[in-house]
C-alpha positions as CSV (number, residue, x, y, z in Angstrom):
1,M,-36.8,-43.2,-3.6
2,R,-39.2,-41.9,-6.2
3,K,-39.2,-43.3,-9.9
4,W,-41.4,-42.5,-13.1
5,Y,-43.8,-44.9,-13.9
6,N,-46.4,-44.8,-16.7
7,V,-49.7,-46.2,-17.9
8,E,-52.0,-45.7,-20.8
9,L,-55.8,-45.7,-20.4
10,N,-59.0,-45.0,-22.5
11,K,-60.6,-41.7,-21.7
12,R,-63.3,-43.1,-19.3
13,K,-60.7,-44.9,-17.2
14,A,-58.4,-42.1,-17.1
15,E,-61.2,-39.8,-16.0
16,L,-61.9,-42.3,-13.0
17,F,-58.2,-42.6,-12.5
18,V,-57.9,-39.0,-11.9
19,E,-60.7,-38.6,-9.6
20,Q,-59.3,-41.2,-7.6
21,L,-55.8,-39.9,-7.6
22,E,-57.0,-36.7,-6.1
23,K,-58.8,-38.4,-3.2
24,A,-55.7,-40.6,-2.4
25,E,-53.4,-39.1,0.3
26,F,-49.8,-39.1,-1.3
27,S,-46.8,-37.3,-0.1
28,V,-45.9,-33.8,-1.1
29,D,-43.6,-34.6,-3.9
30,F,-46.1,-36.8,-5.7
31,A,-46.7,-35.6,-9.3
32,Y,-48.1,-36.7,-12.4
33,E,-48.5,-35.7,-16.0
34,V,-51.2,-36.5,-18.5
35,S,-51.1,-36.4,-22.3
36,G,-53.4,-37.8,-24.8
37,I,-54.4,-38.5,-28.3
38,G,-57.9,-39.4,-29.5
39,E,-59.4,-41.8,-26.8
40,L,-56.0,-42.9,-25.1
41,R,-54.5,-40.8,-22.2
42,H,-50.9,-41.5,-21.2
43,F,-49.7,-41.0,-17.6
44,E,-46.4,-40.3,-16.2
45,L,-46.5,-40.7,-12.4
46,Y,-43.4,-39.9,-10.0
47,L,-43.9,-42.4,-7.2
48,T,-42.4,-44.0,-4.2
49,E,-42.8,-47.9,-3.7
50,N,-46.0,-47.4,-1.4
51,E,-47.4,-44.8,-3.9
52,V,-46.9,-47.5,-6.5
53,E,-49.1,-49.9,-4.5
54,T,-51.7,-47.2,-3.9
55,C,-51.9,-46.6,-7.6
56,N,-52.1,-50.2,-8.5
57,I,-55.2,-50.6,-6.1
58,I,-56.8,-47.5,-7.7
59,L,-56.0,-49.2,-11.1
60,D,-57.8,-52.2,-10.1
61,F,-60.7,-50.4,-9.0
62,V,-61.1,-48.5,-12.2
63,N,-60.7,-51.5,-14.1
64,C,-63.4,-53.3,-12.2
65,I,-65.8,-50.3,-12.7
66,C,-65.1,-49.9,-16.5
């Protein structure tokens, strides 16, 4: 079952997050929306439990780099 999750990142982390999301292998129904103001980007992600785990790994990676 899919649920909506959200995360807010600064502009640099958001750019890296999007790069990694595009490289990851998600199922066909995977979706995300981004909005932002100033230096913050708000992500709404429609994920399964497995995809949540993948996104958490990506976020850990992004946070280590930035």
